N, C-alpha and C positions, 0 to 999 in steps of 0.2 A: 635836354634841350630838343634833341631830334624826335623823341617820343611825343613831346608836347606840341611841336610844330606839326608832326604827323596827325595828331588828334585834331588840331585846328583845321588842317587841310581836309580831313574827313568831314568835319562840321560844315565847312564852306562847300564842299562837293555835294553833301546831302541837301543843304539849303538851296543850292543851285538846281539840283534835280527836282526838288519840290516846286520851285518857282517855274521851271520849264514844264512840269506836268500840269501845273495850274493854268498856264497860258497856252498849252498844247503844242509845244515845240520839242523837237528832238535835240539832243546835245549838238549834233553836227549842224543843224539848222541855226541854232542860237549862235554857235561859234562863227558861222559864216556871216550872219547878220551883225554880230558884234564887231568883227573885223571890218566889215563894210562901214559901220557907223563911227568907229573911233579913228578913222583916217584923217589926214590933213584936209581931205575933201570929203567930209562926212556924207555918207549915203551914196557915194559914187566911186567906182573903181573899175579897172579892167579885170576880166577873169584871171589873167595871168598874174596880176599883182595879188589878188586874193589867194590864188593857189600858192604863191610863194610865201605870203604871210602865214598861211595855215599849214604849210609843209605837206600839201597834197598834190597829186599828179593833175595834169590838165584834164584828163578824163574824169578823175574823181571830182574835180571842181565843176565840170560840166554836169555831172549827175546831181550834185548838190544844188546847182543853180536851176536845173530843170524842175526839181521838186519845189524849190522856193517860188519859182515863176508860176508853176501850176497852182500853187496856193495863193497867188496874188501878193506875195511879200516882196518880190523884186521884179524888175522888168529889164529886158535887154533893149538898149537903144543904140543907134548908129553913133560911132565916135564923132566928137565935135571937130577934131582936126583931120581925121581920115575916116571916111564913111565906110571903108572896108573893115575897120576896127569896130568892135562891139564894146560898149560900156555897160556896166551893171549899175542900176539905180534902185535904191530901196523905195518902195511905194509907201503911201501914207499908212496902209495897213501894216507893212513891215516895220516901219518906224514905231508905230503904236504898240505892236506886240513886243518889240525889243525893249521899249521904254517900260512896259508893264513888268517884263521879266527882270529888268534892272532894278526897278523899284522894290520888287519882292526880295531880290537878293540884298538890296540895301537895308530893308527892314530886318533881315536876319543878322546883318553885320551890326546894325544899330543896337539890336537886342543883345548881342554878344558884348558890345562895348559897355553896356550898363554894368557889367561886373567890375569895371574900373572907374576910379575917380578921373576927373579931367586931367589932373596932374599926372596920374599913373598912365593915362592914355598918351599924353604928350611924351613921357619918358619912353614908353613902349615904342612909339613911332620913331623916336630918335635912335633907339637901339636897333630896331628892325632895318632902318635906313642904313645904319653903319654895317650891319651884317650883310645886307643886300649888295651894297657897293663892294664890300670885300669879296663876296662870292662872285659877283660879276667880273671883277678884276682877275680872279683866278681862272674863270672860264675863257676870258678874252686872251689871256697871255699864256 
């Protein structure tokens, strides 16, 4: 089981790397954009919230955001509630490049799924959910 999960992990990692190379993103840039886009407030967050989500230091997040801002993928704006605060917003270009990377990753996932029938895929998803919930309960407690 572990060897097979590891092989699938390598497949997804490699397909992600190919997608990022095709759209011209580094992994850290993609991770930052991805965490910015999958929030309850898609495309908008504070630098501190992003740093916490990604497990990076404030200085590390500043560096990431500097690069993304220089590339025109995010912009810093004054906070809506407190103008001393800074919010990060994905630009149209940032959203577009993230969506393209996600589509390429999705294509690789869809291709892999063709190895299974729809019934097998449904069963696999149920089993993976059961394993994931069990693993998460062990990590939390």
